[in-house]
C-alpha positions as CSV (number, residue, x, y, z in Angstrom):
1,M,-8.2,9.2,-20.5
2,K,-6.8,12.5,-19.3
3,K,-4.0,14.1,-20.9
4,E,-1.9,13.8,-17.3
5,Y,-1.6,10.5,-17.3
6,K,-0.8,9.9,-21.2
7,E,2.5,9.9,-20.6
8,L,3.0,8.3,-17.9
9,F,1.0,5.3,-19.5
10,N,3.5,5.7,-22.5
11,S,6.3,5.1,-20.1
12,L,5.0,2.3,-18.4
13,T,3.6,0.4,-21.4
14,Q,6.2,1.2,-24.2
15,E,8.6,-1.5,-24.2
16,K,11.9,-0.3,-25.2
17,E,14.1,-3.0,-24.3
18,E,13.5,-6.3,-23.6
19,L,11.8,-6.9,-20.6
20,T,12.5,-9.5,-17.5
21,L,10.8,-10.5,-14.1
22,D,11.9,-6.9,-12.5
23,S,11.4,-4.9,-15.5
24,R,7.8,-3.0,-13.9
25,V,6.5,-4.2,-10.8
26,L,3.5,-4.3,-9.0
27,M,3.5,-4.3,-5.2
28,V,-0.2,-4.5,-3.9
29,D,-0.8,-3.2,-0.6
30,S,-3.1,-6.9,0.0
31,L,-5.2,-6.0,3.2
32,N,-5.6,-2.0,2.3
33,T,-7.2,-3.5,-0.9
34,F,-9.0,-6.5,0.6
35,M,-10.8,-4.1,3.2
36,R,-11.2,-1.4,0.8
37,S,-13.5,-3.9,-0.9
38,F,-15.2,-5.6,1.8
39,A,-16.6,-2.5,2.8
40,V,-18.3,-2.0,0.0
41,I,-18.6,-4.6,-2.4
42,Q,-22.1,-6.6,-1.6
43,H,-21.2,-9.6,-3.8
44,M,-23.2,-12.4,-2.5
45,N,-23.1,-16.0,-3.6
46,K,-26.4,-18.4,-4.3
47,N,-25.9,-19.6,-0.3
48,L,-25.5,-15.6,0.5
49,T,-22.6,-16.0,1.9
50,P,-20.6,-12.7,1.5
51,I,-18.0,-12.7,-1.0
52,G,-17.1,-9.1,-2.0
53,G,-13.8,-8.7,-0.2
54,L,-12.5,-12.0,-2.5
55,T,-14.2,-10.8,-5.5
56,G,-13.6,-7.1,-5.0
57,F,-9.9,-8.2,-4.6
58,L,-9.3,-9.7,-7.3
59,R,-10.8,-7.8,-9.6
60,S,-9.1,-4.7,-8.3
61,V,-5.7,-6.4,-9.0
62,G,-6.9,-7.3,-12.4
63,N,-7.8,-3.6,-13.2
64,A,-4.4,-2.9,-11.9
65,I,-2.9,-5.1,-14.3
66,D,-4.9,-3.7,-17.5
67,L,-3.3,-0.3,-16.4
68,V,0.3,-1.0,-15.7
69,R,1.0,-4.3,-17.8
70,P,3.6,-5.3,-15.1
71,T,6.3,-8.2,-15.4
72,R,5.9,-9.1,-12.0
73,V,3.3,-8.5,-9.1
74,I,4.0,-9.0,-5.8
75,L,1.1,-9.0,-3.0
76,V,2.3,-8.0,0.3
77,F,0.0,-8.7,3.3
78,D,0.2,-7.8,7.0
79,G,2.2,-10.5,9.0
80,K,0.9,-11.5,12.6
81,G,1.5,-9.8,14.7
82,S,2.5,-6.5,12.7
83,S,2.4,-3.8,14.9
84,T,4.7,-5.4,17.2
85,N,7.9,-4.3,16.5
86,K,6.5,-0.7,16.0
87,R,4.9,-1.0,19.7
88,Y,8.6,-1.9,21.1
89,I,9.4,1.9,19.9
90,Y,6.0,3.2,20.6
91,P,3.4,1.3,23.2
92,E,0.8,3.7,21.9
93,Y,0.8,2.8,18.4
94,K,-2.3,2.0,16.7
95,A,-3.7,1.5,20.2
96,N,-6.9,3.1,19.2
97,R,-7.6,0.3,16.9
98,G,-10.6,-1.5,17.8
99,I,-13.2,-3.9,16.2
100,K,-15.9,-1.8,14.5
101,R,-18.2,-2.3,12.0
102,I,-16.9,-1.8,8.9
103,T,-19.6,-2.4,6.5
104,N,-22.4,0.0,6.0
105,W,-25.1,-2.6,4.8
106,D,-26.5,-4.9,6.7
107,H,-25.1,-8.8,6.2
108,Y,-23.8,-9.1,9.8
109,E,-25.6,-9.4,12.6
110,S,-22.8,-8.5,14.9
111,Q,-19.3,-7.5,14.6
112,E,-17.7,-10.7,15.4
113,E,-20.0,-12.5,12.3
114,E,-18.6,-9.7,10.7
115,S,-14.9,-10.0,11.6
116,E,-15.4,-13.9,11.0
117,S,-16.4,-13.4,7.3
118,I,-13.0,-11.0,6.6
119,T,-11.2,-14.1,8.2
120,N,-12.7,-16.6,6.1
121,Q,-12.3,-14.8,2.7
122,I,-9.0,-13.6,3.3
123,V,-8.0,-17.5,4.1
124,R,-10.0,-18.5,0.7
125,L,-8.5,-15.5,-1.0
126,I,-5.1,-17.0,-0.6
127,D,-6.1,-20.0,-2.3
128,Y,-7.3,-18.4,-5.6
129,L,-3.8,-16.1,-5.4
130,R,-1.6,-19.5,-4.9
131,C,-2.9,-20.5,-8.5
132,L,-1.4,-17.1,-9.8
133,P,2.0,-16.2,-11.2
134,V,2.1,-14.0,-8.3
135,D,4.6,-13.4,-5.3
136,I,3.1,-13.2,-2.2
137,L,4.5,-12.1,1.2
138,A,3.8,-11.3,4.9
139,I,6.4,-11.5,7.5
140,D,5.8,-12.1,11.2
141,K,5.4,-8.6,13.2
142,V,6.1,-6.5,10.2
143,E,3.5,-4.6,8.3
144,A,2.9,-4.4,4.5
145,D,4.0,-0.8,4.3
146,D,7.6,-1.6,5.9
147,V,7.6,-4.5,3.6
148,I,6.4,-2.5,0.3
149,G,8.8,0.2,1.4
150,Y,12.0,-2.2,1.5
151,L,10.6,-3.7,-1.5
152,A,10.3,-0.5,-3.5
153,K,13.8,0.4,-3.3
154,S,15.2,-2.8,-3.9
155,Y,13.5,-4.4,-6.8
156,G,12.1,-3.1,-10.2
157,K,13.1,-0.5,-12.5
158,Q,9.5,0.6,-12.2
159,V,7.7,0.4,-9.7
160,T,3.9,1.0,-8.8
161,I,2.4,0.6,-5.5
162,L,-1.5,-0.1,-5.2
163,S,-3.1,1.2,-2.5
164,S,-5.2,4.0,-1.2
165,D,-2.6,4.9,2.0
166,R,-1.3,8.0,1.7
167,D,1.7,7.0,3.9
168,Y,3.4,5.4,0.4
169,L,3.9,8.6,-1.3
170,Q,7.0,9.7,0.5
171,L,8.3,7.0,-1.6
172,V,7.0,8.6,-5.2
173,D,9.5,10.0,-7.0
174,D,11.2,8.9,-11.2
175,R,10.9,5.4,-10.6
176,I,8.5,4.8,-8.0
177,T,4.4,5.9,-8.5
178,V,1.5,5.5,-6.6
179,Y,-1.7,4.2,-7.8
180,S,-4.8,5.3,-6.1
181,P,-7.9,2.9,-6.3
182,T,-10.6,5.3,-4.8
183,K,-8.9,8.1,-6.4
184,K,-8.4,6.5,-9.4
185,I,-5.1,8.7,-9.9
186,F,-1.5,7.7,-10.8
187,Y,0.4,9.7,-7.9
188,T,4.0,11.3,-9.3
189,P,6.4,13.6,-7.7
190,A,4.1,16.4,-9.4
191,K,0.7,15.2,-8.8
192,V,1.9,14.7,-4.9
193,L,3.1,18.2,-4.8
194,S,-0.1,19.7,-6.6
195,E,-2.3,18.3,-4.3
196,Y,-0.6,18.8,-1.0
197,K,1.7,21.4,-1.8
198,V,4.6,19.2,-0.2
199,H,7.5,17.4,-2.6
200,P,7.7,13.9,-2.0
201,N,10.7,13.9,-0.5
202,N,9.8,16.1,2.4
203,F,6.6,14.3,2.5
204,L,7.5,11.7,5.4
205,M,8.6,15.5,7.3
206,Q,5.0,16.6,6.9
207,K,3.5,13.5,8.3
208,M,6.6,13.3,10.9
209,L,5.2,16.7,12.0
210,L,1.5,16.5,11.8
211,G,1.3,12.3,13.1
212,D,-1.3,10.2,11.9
213,T,-4.7,9.9,13.8
214,G,-5.7,6.8,12.6
215,D,-2.5,5.4,13.8
216,N,-2.8,6.8,16.9
217,V,0.4,8.7,16.4
218,P,0.6,12.5,17.9
219,G,1.4,15.2,16.1
220,V,2.6,19.2,16.9
221,G,0.1,20.8,18.5
222,G,-1.8,23.7,16.8
223,L,0.1,22.9,13.9
224,G,-1.8,21.8,10.7
225,P,-1.0,21.1,7.0
226,K,-1.9,25.0,5.7
227,T,0.3,26.0,8.8
228,L,2.8,23.9,7.9
229,I,3.0,24.8,4.9
230,K,3.6,28.4,5.6
231,E,6.1,28.3,8.1
232,F,8.0,26.0,5.9
233,P,7.7,26.6,2.4
234,Q,11.0,24.9,1.8
235,L,9.1,21.4,1.7
236,A,7.4,22.4,-1.6
237,K,11.2,22.1,-3.0
238,E,12.8,18.6,-4.0
239,D,15.8,19.2,-1.5
240,V,15.1,17.5,1.3
241,V,14.2,18.9,5.0
242,E,16.4,17.5,7.7
243,L,14.5,18.0,11.5
244,E,17.9,20.0,12.1
245,T,16.5,22.6,9.9
246,V,13.2,22.7,11.1
247,L,14.7,23.1,14.6
248,D,17.0,25.7,13.5
249,I,14.3,28.1,11.7
250,C,11.7,27.5,15.3
251,S,14.7,28.3,17.4
252,K,15.0,31.4,15.6
253,G,10.8,32.3,15.8
254,N,8.2,33.7,18.2
255,K,5.3,31.8,17.3
256,K,3.4,29.6,19.2
257,V,3.8,27.0,16.7
258,H,7.4,27.3,16.9
259,T,7.5,26.5,20.7
260,N,5.5,23.6,20.2
261,I,7.7,22.0,17.5
262,L,10.6,22.5,19.8
263,N,8.6,20.9,22.9
264,F,8.0,18.1,20.5
265,K,11.0,16.9,19.5
266,S,11.5,13.9,21.3
267,Q,8.5,12.5,19.6
268,I,8.9,13.5,16.1
269,K,12.1,11.6,16.5
270,I,10.0,8.9,17.4
271,N,7.4,9.7,14.6
272,K,10.3,9.2,12.0
273,L,11.2,5.8,13.6
274,L,7.0,5.1,13.0
275,M,6.6,6.2,9.5
276,D,9.8,6.1,7.6
277,L,9.3,3.7,4.5
278,H,12.7,4.8,3.6
279,N,14.3,2.8,6.5
280,P,11.5,0.3,7.7
281,N,11.5,-1.1,10.7
282,I,12.4,-4.8,9.2
283,P,15.0,-6.9,11.4
284,D,18.1,-8.3,9.0
285,E,17.0,-11.8,9.3
286,D,13.8,-11.2,7.8
287,I,14.9,-9.1,5.3
288,N,17.0,-12.1,4.3
289,S,13.9,-14.1,3.7
290,I,12.4,-11.3,1.5
291,S,15.6,-11.5,-0.6
292,E,15.4,-15.5,-0.4
293,M,11.1,-16.1,-1.4
294,L,11.8,-13.4,-4.4
295,D,15.1,-14.7,-5.8
296,S,13.6,-18.0,-5.7
297,P,10.2,-17.6,-6.5
298,Y,7.6,-20.6,-7.0
299,K,4.8,-19.6,-9.5
300,E,2.2,-21.6,-10.7
301,F,-0.2,-20.6,-13.2
302,N,-2.9,-23.1,-12.3
303,T,-6.0,-22.0,-14.7
304,P,-7.9,-25.5,-13.5
305,E,-7.4,-25.1,-9.5
306,F,-8.5,-21.5,-9.8
307,I,-12.0,-22.6,-11.8
308,K,-12.8,-25.4,-9.4
309,L,-12.1,-22.8,-6.5
310,Y,-14.4,-20.1,-8.6
311,E,-17.3,-22.9,-9.2
312,A,-17.1,-24.5,-5.8
313,D,-18.0,-21.3,-4.2
314,D,-20.6,-20.2,-6.7
315,L,-18.9,-17.0,-7.4
316,G,-21.2,-16.9,-10.7
317,A,-20.8,-13.7,-12.6
318,S,-18.9,-12.2,-9.8
319,I,-15.8,-12.1,-12.8
320,K,-17.4,-12.1,-16.6
321,D,-15.5,-15.4,-18.4
322,P,-13.2,-16.3,-15.6
323,R,-10.8,-18.4,-17.9
324,M,-10.5,-15.2,-20.1
325,W,-10.1,-12.8,-17.4
326,L,-7.2,-15.3,-16.4
327,Y,-5.5,-15.5,-19.5
328,N,-6.2,-11.7,-20.5
329,H,-4.4,-10.3,-16.6
330,F,-2.0,-13.3,-15.6
331,Q,-0.3,-15.1,-18.6
332,Q,1.9,-12.7,-19.7
333,L,3.5,-12.6,-16.2
334,S,4.4,-16.5,-16.6
335,K,6.9,-15.8,-19.3
336,Y,9.2,-13.5,-17.0
337,T,12.4,-15.1,-15.3
338,N,15.2,-13.7,-13.5
């Protein structure tokens, strides 16, 4: 174990007081976790049906539970039409997303067949998850990152977010940690600053200025990460740098990048609305629905039904000794209540 993680692990696992349901919450960016597994894990059952997304998701969550030892696990999926609300703000949001071949292995004859496998595995995965003492959330027209942004601020004395999506780094503080399963890194404030040269409190400002090509959100022309830090070194400080401060600095500068930022002001404000996980774009009625679901959870731990599904899908050795795996990873979650 790396020295830099020892103190973090100790803080997560040391029980200094009686644990309750929201003492240590693991929040999972579920579609991110599933798609990462689907793309790289080549598991198939005896009927040659691909099962890598399903089994990879379960094992990834199990591994995170091993590391964090949570008192509660909340699995958040994108809701139906999840980009709708943000497209009201910026119609081009994620307009570059189309049907693309995800895998680099030849199990599918067409993109349509691959897309069908994704859907089938996710639907079946939900059947498995309903056998476990976890919370499952999906809000129509709302993306998972917005829901997790709200949850991280509202639930849990200590929170760990499982995702490879860098957007969550803006939430990192002394209470909220992000675990990247691809890098196997726990992002603390110090780790974010070390890797990105920006304090988590100003990670959102970096995103606002640089944009996000993956989501088709434009950034300031001629501005990259290195230039950004050079022109605005205060982003590495803990104090939050507001847009007004950035614009004031640019109004006094004479470089092309300063002019570009001033001319891009309107889009920067739109970018904030699209990217701000501290103030996510969630309607009040949906906030109420989330609160009702989490305050009155129905979480049955149904090992026999899980095993029945496991055997019916012929998952074989995908999980070694699934009964013991279930007990070791999920039994303790059943004992925590509000």
